[in-house]
C-alpha positions, 0 to 999 in steps of 0.5 A, a space after each residue: 563430500 561434506 557431512 551435510 545431508 541432502 533431500 531427494 530434491 538436492 536441498 540441504 537439510 538444516 539441522 535443529 540447533 539451538 540459537 543463542 538467546 541474544 540472537 532471538 528477536 522479540 515476537 510482536 503480535 500483529 494487532 500491536 504492529 498497527 496503532 489504529 486510528 489517525 496515527 498511521 492512517 491518514 498518510 497516503 502512501 506511494 502504492 495507493 497514490 500510483 493506484 489512484 492516479 492510474 485508475 482515475 487517468 483511465 477513467 478520464 481517458 474513457 470520458 469520465 467527467 472531470 472534476 477540475 478546470 482542465 485549462 486545455 490539458 489533454 493528458 489524462 495523467 496530468 489531469 488526474 494529478 491536478 484532481 488529486 492536488 485539489 482533492 477532487 478525485 471521486 475515489 475512496 481508498 479501502 485499507 485492510 487492517 490486521 484484524 480483518 476489518 477495513 477503513 475507508 478513506 476519501 481523498 480529502 481525508 488524506 495527507 497528500 504530499 
């Protein structure tokens, strides 16, 4: 067999070896990753969009008041999409930041694609 050592679970032990300095990545503190303010915050991301639409469609399917003219539409998801396009969804998005604070964004404050 080879010269590698294995622990009791059969996993190979990795020996400490020096990594060449040119292969090291610069460590960036979490606070520096988030620019803060409106620079990164006013864009709705796909995960927020999916959650907002799903939550609102569920509310509509359970007879919550609709905030737009439905024009004969019966599909809760399509109604929720129309509410989102018209920025009428009564939901606040809470975004947590690296410093454990948070920002609350209403739908009408976000850039929606």
